[in-house]
C-alpha positions in Angstrom: 0.0 0.0 0.0 1.4 3.4 -1.0 0.5 7.0 -0.4 0.0 7.3 -4.2 -2.6 4.5 -4.2 -4.5 6.3 -1.4 -4.5 9.5 -3.4 -5.9 7.7 -6.4 -8.8 6.1 -4.5 -9.7 9.4 -2.9 -9.7 11.0 -6.3 -12.1 8.4 -7.7 -14.3 8.9 -4.7 -14.3 12.7 -5.2 -15.1 12.6 -8.9 -17.0 9.2 -9.0 -15.4 8.7 -12.4 -12.1 7.0 -13.2 -11.2 9.2 -16.2 -11.8 12.4 -14.3 -9.9 11.1 -11.3 -6.9 10.2 -13.6 -6.9 13.7 -15.2 -7.0 15.3 -11.7 -4.0 13.1 -10.6 -2.2 13.9 -13.9 -1.8 10.2 -14.9 -3.4 8.1 -17.6 -6.6 6.2 -16.7 -5.0 2.7 -17.3 -2.3 3.7 -14.8 -4.8 4.8 -12.2 -7.0 1.8 -12.7 -4.1 -0.6 -12.5 -2.8 1.0 -9.2 -6.2 0.8 -7.6 -6.7 -2.8 -8.8 -3.4 -3.7 -7.3 -4.4 -2.2 -4.0 -7.7 -4.1 -4.0 -5.8 -7.3 -4.6 -3.5 -6.6 -1.7 -6.4 -5.9 0.6 -8.5 -8.7 -0.8 -11.6 -6.5 -1.2 -13.3 -4.4 -3.9 -13.2 -0.7 -3.0 -15.5 0.5 -5.8 -18.6 -0.8 -7.6 -17.7 -0.4 -11.2 -21.0 -1.5 -12.5 -22.8 1.7 -11.5 -22.6 5.2 -13.0 -21.3 7.2 -11.4 -18.9 4.8 -9.7 -19.6 4.3 -6.0 -17.5 3.0 -3.2 -18.5 -0.4 -1.7 -19.5 -0.7 2.0 -15.9 -1.7 2.9 -14.6 0.9 0.5 -16.3 3.7 2.4 -14.4 2.6 5.6 -11.1 2.3 3.7 -11.6 5.8 2.2 -12.2 7.3 5.6 -8.9 5.9 6.9 -7.1 7.0 3.7 -8.3 10.6 4.3 -6.9 10.5 7.8 -3.5 9.0 6.7 -3.1 11.5 3.8 -4.1 14.4 6.1 -1.3 13.4 8.6 1.3 13.0 5.9 0.3 16.4 4.4 0.6 18.0 7.8 4.2 16.8 8.2 5.1 18.4 4.8 3.2 21.6 5.7 5.0 22.0 9.0 8.4 21.8 7.3 7.3 24.1 4.4 5.9 26.7 6.9 9.0 26.6 9.0 11.0 27.4 5.9 8.4 30.0 4.8 8.2 28.0 1.6 5.5 28.6 -1.1 5.9 25.2 -2.6 3.5 22.3 -2.4 -0.1 22.0 -3.7 -2.6 24.5 -2.2 -6.3 23.7 -2.7 -8.5 26.8 -2.9 -12.3 26.7 -3.1 -14.2 29.7 -4.5 -17.9 30.4 -4.9 -19.1 30.4 -8.6 -20.5 33.9 -8.1 -17.0 35.2 -7.0 -14.5 33.2 -9.1 -15.2 34.6 -12.7 -14.9 38.2 -11.5 -12.2 38.0 -8.8 -9.8 35.5 -10.2 -9.0 37.3 -13.5 -8.0 40.4 -11.5 -5.1 38.7 -9.6 -4.6 35.0 -10.4 -2.6 35.2 -13.7 -0.3 37.8 -12.2 0.1 35.7 -9.0 1.2 32.7 -11.0 3.7 34.8 -12.9 5.0 36.5 -9.8 5.3 33.3 -7.8 6.0 30.4 -10.2 6.8 28.0 -7.4 3.2 28.2 -6.1 0.9 25.4 -7.2 -2.6 26.6 -6.4 -5.5 24.4 -7.5 -8.8 26.4 -7.7 -12.2 24.7 -7.6 -15.5 26.4 -7.9 -17.9 25.1 -5.2 -21.1 26.1 -3.4 -20.9 27.1 0.2 -22.1 23.8 1.7 -19.6 21.9 -0.4 -16.8 24.3 0.6 -17.6 23.8 4.3 -17.6 20.0 4.0 -14.3 20.1 2.0 -12.6 22.4 4.5 -13.6 20.2 7.5 -12.4 17.1 5.6 -9.2 18.9 4.8 -9.7 18.5 1.0 -9.4 22.3 0.8 -6.7 24.4 2.4 -8.7 27.6 2.2 -11.8 29.1 0.5 -13.2 32.4 -0.6 -16.9 32.7 0.2 -19.5 35.4 0.9 -20.0 36.3 4.6 -18.6 34.6 7.7 -19.5 31.0 8.3 -21.3 30.1 11.5 -19.0 27.2 12.4 -16.8 27.0 15.4 -14.3 24.8 13.5 -13.7 27.4 10.8 -11.8 30.7 11.0 -12.6 33.6 8.6 -11.3 37.0 7.8 -12.9 39.7 5.7 -11.1 40.6 2.4 -13.5 43.2 1.0 -17.1 44.3 0.6 -19.1 43.8 -2.6 -22.3 45.7 -3.5 -25.1 44.1 -5.5 -26.5 45.9 -8.6 -29.6 45.3 -10.7 -29.1 44.4 -14.3 -32.3 45.5 -16.2 -33.5 44.9 -19.7 -34.3 48.0 -21.8 -37.9 46.6 -22.2 -38.5 46.6 -18.4 -40.3 49.5 -16.7 -37.5 49.6 -14.1 -35.1 50.5 -16.9 -36.4 54.1 -16.6 -35.6 54.2 -12.9 -32.3 55.6 -11.7 -32.5 53.7 -8.4 -34.2 50.4 -7.7 -36.3 49.9 -4.6 -37.0 46.4 -3.3 -40.8 47.1 -3.6 -40.3 47.7 -7.3 -39.2 44.0 -7.8 -42.2 41.7 -8.3 -40.3 38.6 -9.4 -42.4 38.1 -12.5 -39.4 38.5 -14.9 -36.6 38.0 -12.4 -33.7 35.6 -13.1 -32.0 34.1 -10.1 -29.7 31.2 -9.5 -30.9 27.8 -8.4 -31.4 27.0 -4.7 -28.2 26.3 -2.8 -26.4 29.4 -4.0 -25.9 31.9 -1.1 -26.0 34.7 -3.7 -29.7 33.9 -4.4 -30.5 33.4 -0.7 -29.1 36.8 0.3 -31.0 38.7 -2.3 -34.3 36.9 -1.7 -34.0 37.8 2.0 -33.1 41.4 1.3 -35.9 41.9 -1.3 -38.4 39.9 0.9 -39.3 37.6 -2.0 -39.7 34.3 -0.2 -43.1 33.6 -1.6 -42.5 35.0 -5.2 -42.7 32.5 -8.0 -39.4 33.0 -9.9 -38.5 32.4 -13.5 -35.7 30.0 -12.6 -38.4 27.5 -11.7 -38.8 27.0 -15.5 -35.2 27.6 -16.4 -32.8 25.6 -14.2 -29.8 27.7 -14.8 -26.8 28.2 -12.5 -24.8 30.9 -14.2 -24.9 34.7 -13.7 -23.4 35.1 -17.2 -26.4 33.3 -18.7 -28.9 35.5 -17.0 -27.0 38.6 -18.1 -27.2 37.5 -21.7 -31.0 37.0 -21.2 -31.3 40.5 -19.9 -29.2 41.9 -22.8 -31.5 40.2 -25.3 -34.5 42.1 -23.8 -35.9 39.7 -21.2 -36.2 40.6 -17.5 -34.0 41.5 -14.6 -31.1 39.9 -12.7 -28.6 40.9 -10.1 -24.8 41.1 -10.4 -22.0 41.6 -8.0 -19.8 44.7 -8.1 -16.8 43.1 -9.6 -18.9 41.8 -12.5 -19.9 45.4 -13.3 -16.2 46.3 -13.7 -16.0 43.8 -16.6 -18.9 45.4 -18.6 -18.6 47.3 -21.8 -20.2 50.8 -22.2 -23.5 49.4 -23.7 -23.8 46.8 -20.9 -23.2 49.4 -18.2 -26.3 51.2 -19.4 -28.3 48.3 -18.0 -26.9 48.6 -14.5 -29.0 50.2 -11.8 -28.0 50.8 -8.1 -30.3 49.9 -5.3 -31.8 52.7 -3.2 -30.3 53.0 0.4 -29.6 50.7 2.1 -27.6 49.1 -0.7 -27.3 45.3 -0.4 -23.7 44.2 0.1 -21.9 41.0 0.8 -18.6 40.4 2.7 -16.1 38.4 0.7 -14.1 36.4 3.3 -11.3 33.9 3.2 -11.9 30.8 5.4 -9.7 28.1 6.8 -10.1 25.3 9.3 -8.9 25.9 12.8 -5.3 24.8 13.2 -4.4 25.9 9.6 -0.7 26.4 9.4 0.1 27.3 5.8 0.1 31.0 6.5 2.9 31.9 4.2 0.9 31.0 1.1 -2.3 32.5 2.5 -0.6 35.8 3.3 0.6 36.0 -0.3 -2.9 35.2 -1.6 -4.5 37.8 0.7 -2.0 40.5 -0.2 -2.5 40.0 -4.0 -6.3 40.0 -3.7 -6.4 43.2 -1.7 -4.1 44.9 -4.2 -6.3 43.8 -7.1 -9.6 45.0 -5.6 -10.7 48.7 -6.0 -9.7 50.6 -2.8 -13.3 51.7 -2.1 -14.3 48.1 -1.7 -11.9 47.4 1.2 -14.2 49.0 3.7 -18.0 48.9 4.3 -19.5 52.2 3.1 -22.1 54.1 5.1 -24.9 53.5 2.6 -24.3 49.8 2.4 -26.1 47.0 4.2 -24.7 43.5 4.8 -27.1 40.8 3.5 
């Protein structure tokens, strides 16, 4: 039994697909499959049921996977202790980011970060908040960037910046003629919001007091802000966008943006780690580069803004 074999079975469990697991581990599928089969022969049990799609661990496989996570976590901690003592930026660092943050924040700092610190190996995964929490607690992620502080005693968070929400309004909507949007103006009849499970959606529904409104996404199961923006641009309805998304818009697109009336809904963008996290050298670099890439006015909560 080797550390590499344990990494392979955990990858298969994560992706529930041998080809995707092999790609993640940067090996060919035959190599990964052969190594896992060799481990199964050594243990005398089948770890995965290959007859199902997606692939699922067997009952004994679940127990072995649990132990594998513990073993790999301990071996990783040993390396991390040494790297941190040497203030090293080497080693793989797994970062989770919300899908409503990643497309707008990452392009502002990530390419420059990789060029400036070529020794860093940061693996970014877009995940919803619930998945991020589970992955942090299971130590599958080193850190994450989410919206608002988690209510979990096992997690530690720090505010990076504050991001205001804006309405994105089609020219055919009555609200297009308004300079400011009031929550009472939003009926939900032509409103595009993300599927359930996205905190972006939950925050705005609470702020606009729309819990009982029948929303368009009941008919269109979409999970991308960019898709909704294209719908609005084509002349259909209203959606909401975060402040960093607005900074990527062209002049014609900016004509569709409307601010909320006071108080303006705002979310805290925070970095989260599990208690006991020690890879502070890498996290400090990440934090510094993010803060330098965000407009200065977003680093503090403004008087007219309201945390949702």
